[in-house]
C-alpha positions in Angstrom: 17.8 -29.1 11.5 15.1 -30.2 8.9 15.9 -33.9 9.3 17.6 -34.4 5.9 21.1 -34.0 4.6 22.1 -32.3 1.3 23.3 -35.6 -0.1 19.9 -37.3 0.1 18.0 -37.5 -3.2 14.5 -36.1 -3.6 12.8 -33.1 -2.0 14.3 -32.1 1.3 11.0 -31.0 2.8 7.4 -30.4 1.7 6.1 -26.9 1.1 4.1 -27.0 4.3 7.1 -28.0 6.4 9.1 -25.2 4.9 6.4 -22.6 5.6 6.1 -23.9 9.2 9.9 -23.7 9.6 9.9 -20.1 8.2 7.1 -19.1 10.6 9.0 -20.6 13.5 12.0 -18.6 12.6 10.0 -15.4 12.4 8.1 -16.0 15.6 11.5 -16.5 17.3 12.9 -13.3 15.8 15.6 -15.3 13.9 14.5 -15.0 10.3 16.3 -11.6 9.8 19.3 -12.9 11.6 19.5 -15.9 9.3 19.3 -13.7 6.3 21.9 -11.3 7.6 24.2 -14.2 8.5 23.9 -15.7 5.0 25.0 -12.4 3.5 27.9 -12.1 5.9 29.1 -15.6 4.9 28.8 -14.7 1.2 30.8 -11.5 1.8 33.5 -13.4 3.7 33.7 -16.0 0.9 34.4 -13.2 -1.7 31.1 -13.7 -3.5 30.0 -10.1 -2.9 32.6 -7.5 -4.0 33.0 -3.9 -3.1 30.7 -3.0 -5.9 27.6 -5.0 -6.9 24.7 -4.9 -9.2 21.2 -5.7 -8.0 17.8 -6.6 -9.4 14.4 -5.7 -7.9 10.9 -7.1 -8.3 7.7 -7.4 -6.5 5.0 -10.1 -6.2 1.4 -10.0 -4.9 0.6 -11.5 -1.5 -3.1 -12.2 -1.0 -4.4 -11.0 2.4 -6.5 -13.2 4.7 -8.9 -10.5 5.8 -12.4 -10.5 4.5 -13.0 -7.7 1.9 -16.4 -6.0 2.6 -18.6 -3.2 1.1 -19.3 0.0 3.1 -22.3 -1.3 4.9 -20.5 -4.3 6.2 -17.3 -2.3 6.9 -19.3 0.0 9.2 -21.1 -2.9 10.9 -18.0 -4.9 11.4 -16.0 -1.9 12.7 -18.7 -1.2 15.2 -18.7 -4.8 16.4 -14.9 -4.7 16.6 -15.0 -1.6 18.8 -17.6 -3.1 21.1 -15.6 -6.3 21.4 -12.5 -4.2 22.4 -14.6 -2.5 25.1 -15.9 -5.9 26.3 -12.3 -7.2 26.6 -11.2 -4.1 28.5 -14.2 -4.1 30.9 -14.4 -7.8 31.3 -18.3 -7.7 31.0 -20.6 -9.8 28.8 -20.7 -8.7 25.2 -24.5 -8.4 25.1 -24.5 -6.2 28.2 -22.0 -3.8 26.7 -23.7 -3.8 23.3 -27.1 -3.0 24.9 -25.6 -0.2 26.8 -24.3 1.4 23.6 -27.5 0.6 21.6 -25.9 -1.8 19.1 -27.2 -5.1 20.3 -29.0 -5.8 17.0 -25.7 -5.8 15.2 -24.6 -8.8 17.3 -27.8 -10.8 16.8 -27.6 -10.8 13.0 -25.2 -9.8 10.2 -25.0 -6.1 9.3 -27.2 -6.2 6.2 -29.7 -8.6 7.9 -30.5 -5.9 10.5 -31.7 -3.6 7.7 -34.8 -5.8 6.7 -35.3 -3.6 3.6 -35.7 -3.9 -0.2 -32.1 -3.5 -1.4 -33.4 -2.3 -4.8 -35.0 0.7 -3.0 -32.3 3.5 -3.1 -34.0 5.6 -0.4 -34.3 2.6 1.9 -30.6 1.8 1.5 -29.8 5.5 2.2 -31.8 5.5 5.4 -30.1 2.3 6.6 -26.7 3.8 5.8 -27.8 6.9 7.8 -28.6 4.8 10.8 -25.3 3.0 10.6 -23.4 6.3 10.4 -25.3 7.8 13.3 -24.7 4.7 15.4 -21.0 4.7 14.6 -20.6 8.5 15.4 -22.6 8.1 18.7 -20.5 5.1 19.8 -17.2 6.9 19.1 -18.4 10.0 21.0 -19.4 7.8 24.0 -16.0 6.1 24.0 -14.2 9.4 23.6 -10.6 8.2 23.0 -9.2 11.7 23.1 -7.5 10.9 26.4 -5.2 8.0 25.5 -4.7 7.1 29.2 -8.4 6.5 29.6 -8.8 3.6 27.2 -6.7 0.7 26.1 -4.8 0.5 22.9 -7.2 -2.0 21.2 -10.1 0.4 21.9 -8.2 3.3 20.4 -7.2 1.3 17.3 -10.9 0.2 16.9 -12.0 3.8 17.1 -9.5 4.7 14.5 -10.9 2.1 12.1 -14.4 3.3 12.6 -13.3 6.9 11.9 -11.3 5.9 8.8 -14.3 4.0 7.3 -16.5 7.0 7.9 -14.0 9.4 6.4 -13.2 7.3 3.3 -16.7 6.1 2.3 -19.2 8.6 3.6 -20.3 12.0 2.4 -22.5 14.3 4.5 -24.4 17.2 3.1 -25.3 20.5 4.8 -28.5 19.0 6.2 -26.7 16.0 7.7 -27.9 13.5 5.1 -25.4 10.8 4.4 -24.6 9.1 1.1 -21.9 6.8 -0.3 -18.8 8.6 -1.4 -18.4 8.8 -5.2 -15.1 7.4 -6.4 -12.5 5.5 -4.4 -10.6 7.2 -1.6 -6.9 7.1 -1.6 -5.4 4.4 0.6 -8.9 3.0 1.2 -9.3 0.5 4.0 -11.0 -2.7 2.6 -11.0 -5.1 5.5 -11.7 -4.5 9.2 -10.2 -7.9 10.1 -6.9 -6.9 8.5 -6.8 -3.1 8.4 -3.4 -2.9 6.6 -4.7 -4.8 3.5 -5.2 -2.8 0.4 -6.4 -3.3 -3.2 -3.7 -3.2 -5.8 -3.1 -4.2 -9.5 -0.3 -6.4 -10.7 -1.5 -5.6 -14.2 -4.1 -3.1 -15.5 -6.7 -5.9 -15.7 -5.7 -8.0 -12.8 -6.5 -6.7 -9.3 -5.8 -8.4 -5.9 -6.4 -7.6 -2.2 -3.6 -7.8 0.2 0.1 -6.8 0.1 3.1 -6.5 -2.1 6.4 -8.3 -1.3 9.4 -6.4 -2.6 12.8 -8.1 -3.0 16.3 -7.0 -3.9 18.9 -9.6 -5.0 22.5 -9.7 -6.1 22.5 -10.2 -9.9 25.6 -12.4 -10.0 24.7 -15.0 -7.4 21.1 -14.3 -6.5 21.7 -13.5 -2.8 18.7 -11.8 -1.2 20.0 -8.5 0.2 16.8 -6.7 1.1 13.0 -7.3 1.4 10.0 -5.2 2.3 6.3 -5.7 2.5 3.9 -2.9 1.7 0.2 -2.5 1.0 -1.0 -3.7 -2.4 -1.7 -0.2 -3.5 1.9 0.9 -3.1 3.7 1.4 -6.5 6.5 -1.0 -7.2 9.0 1.8 -7.5 8.2 3.5 -4.2 10.5 1.4 -1.9 13.2 1.0 -4.6 15.7 3.5 -3.5 15.3 2.7 0.2 15.8 -1.0 -0.5 19.0 -0.3 -2.5 20.3 1.5 0.6 19.3 -1.5 2.8 21.1 -3.8 0.4 24.3 -1.7 0.7 24.1 -1.9 4.5 23.5 -5.6 4.5 26.3 -6.4 2.1 28.7 -3.7 3.0 29.0 -3.1 -0.7 28.2 -0.2 -3.0 25.2 -0.8 -5.3 26.2 0.7 -8.6 23.2 -0.5 -10.6 19.6 -1.5 -10.0 17.8 -3.5 -12.7 14.0 -3.6 -12.8 11.0 -3.8 -15.1 9.3 -0.8 -16.5 7.3 -0.2 -13.3 10.6 1.0 -11.7 11.3 3.5 -14.5 9.3 6.4 -13.0 10.8 9.9 -13.1 10.8 10.1 -9.3 12.6 6.7 -8.9 15.2 7.6 -11.5 15.9 10.9 -9.8 16.2 9.2 -6.4 18.9 6.7 -7.7 20.7 9.3 -9.8 20.9 11.6 -6.8 23.3 9.1 -5.1 25.2 8.2 -8.3 23.4 4.9 -8.8 22.3 3.7 -12.3 18.8 2.5 -12.8 18.1 0.2 -15.7 14.4 0.0 -16.5 12.4 0.2 -19.7 10.5 3.4 -20.3 6.7 2.6 -20.3 5.1 2.8 -23.7 2.8 5.7 -24.4 -0.9 4.8 -24.3 -2.5 4.3 -27.7 -4.9 7.1 -28.5 -5.7 10.1 -30.6 -3.1 12.4 -28.8 0.5 12.6 -29.6 3.1 11.3 -27.1 6.2 13.0 -25.9 8.3 11.1 -28.3 6.6 12.8 -31.2 8.0 16.2 -30.2 11.4 17.7 -30.6 12.6 18.8 -27.1 15.5 21.2 -26.7 16.4 21.2 -23.0 19.2 23.8 -23.5 17.0 26.4 -25.1 13.8 25.3 -23.4 11.8 25.0 -26.6 9.6 22.3 -28.0 8.8 21.5 -31.7 5.5 19.8 -32.5 5.1 17.1 -35.3 3.9 19.8 -37.7 7.2 21.8 -37.3 5.9 24.6 -35.0 8.1 25.6 -32.2 7.3 27.2 -28.9 9.2 28.6 -25.9 6.1 29.6 -23.9 6.0 27.5 -20.8 5.5 27.5 -17.0 6.6 25.2 -14.1 3.7 23.1 -12.8 3.3 20.3 -10.3 4.4 17.0 -11.7 2.1 14.0 -11.6 4.2 12.2 -9.0 4.4 15.2 -6.6 2.7 15.0 -3.3 -0.4 17.3 -3.0 -0.5 20.0 -0.4 3.2 21.0 -0.6 4.0 24.7 -1.0 7.5 24.1 -2.1 8.3 21.5 -4.7 11.6 19.7 -5.0 13.2 19.6 -8.5 12.0 16.1 -9.2 8.4 17.1 -8.4 8.3 19.9 -11.0 7.3 19.7 -14.6 7.4 22.3 -17.4 4.2 22.8 -19.3 4.7 24.1 -22.9 1.8 25.9 -24.7 1.5 26.2 -28.4 -0.2 29.1 -30.2 -3.8 28.3 -31.5 
C-alpha cells in the first residue's frame, strides 16, 4: 500500500508521506477501523490476555490557530460573525459590514482602527468600550435566539463573540468596560481555532493547542485507546474513561494502569479504585516552603485524629469541599470531600 515491502532496507516512507497517509485514513473514516482491526488481530494471536496492564501518557499538540489578545479576539470574532452572515446571505462583504456598522474592521486590522497612543490607559479603555459596544450591537441585531432563523455557522460565530465578552470583559454599574483581572477558566485564545487552549506540560513550559492522550498495553505496546483534549485539561482527567475504552477495544480486563505523577490525583485514584483497578503513579512531592506538608503529621484515620510535628494531637475537624471538587454542587460525592483539622492556638 505504501509502495515498499518489509524486507527492503532503509526507511519505508518519509515522515511527510506517513502524515499524508494518516490524514487520508482519517478523511476516509478508516483510521479508527485500522486501529480496531490491529487490536483484534493481536487478541486472536493470543498477545492480549484476559487480563492486561496498561500505561498512559500525554503529549502536547501545538494548535494552528493564531493566539490573540482581547482586542484582536473581539475584532476577529466580529469579522468572523459578519463573514458568516455574508456567506448565508450571499451578498458582498462590504455591503453587509456597512449595514452593521463595522466596515472599518475590514479595512484595517483591529488595533489599526484605534489610531490611539497605546501607552494611554484611558484611550485604550475607550477603544475597548467601542469594540464591546459594537460586538453587543451586532449580536443583538443578528438575534440567534431562534435557531431556525439563522444558519449554524452564524450561531457558532455568535457564540464565540459572546464567550470572548464573558471571559475577558468586566462591566461596572455605569456601563464602563475594562479588561477582566485574572484568567478565566477554559479561556478561548483563538477565534480561528476556538477549541485551542493554553496548557502547561511543565510548570515553566506553556503551549497553546491540545493534548494527545494515549493508553497502551505494557507487554507489547499495542495502542488500545486515544483521546484529544484541550491543552488545559489535566492529564488525569480522561484516565479512567480511557481505561474503559481500552477494555472495550481489547475485550480484556485492565487490572493496572501505570502513569507518571500527574495521574496520581486523589480523584483519579478513587475513579480507578471504584472499579477494582490498580493505579500506579508517584505521589507528587510537596512544594518547598515554610509550611509543613501532610507527610510531617501523624494521621489516624480510624480515630480521626491528627498529630502535629510538635506532638500535639487534635480531633477537631469538619468536612469541606476538596480542591478537585466541582464548584456549584450542593451534594458532594465521597471523593470530593476533604476533612479539615484545626489545632488549638
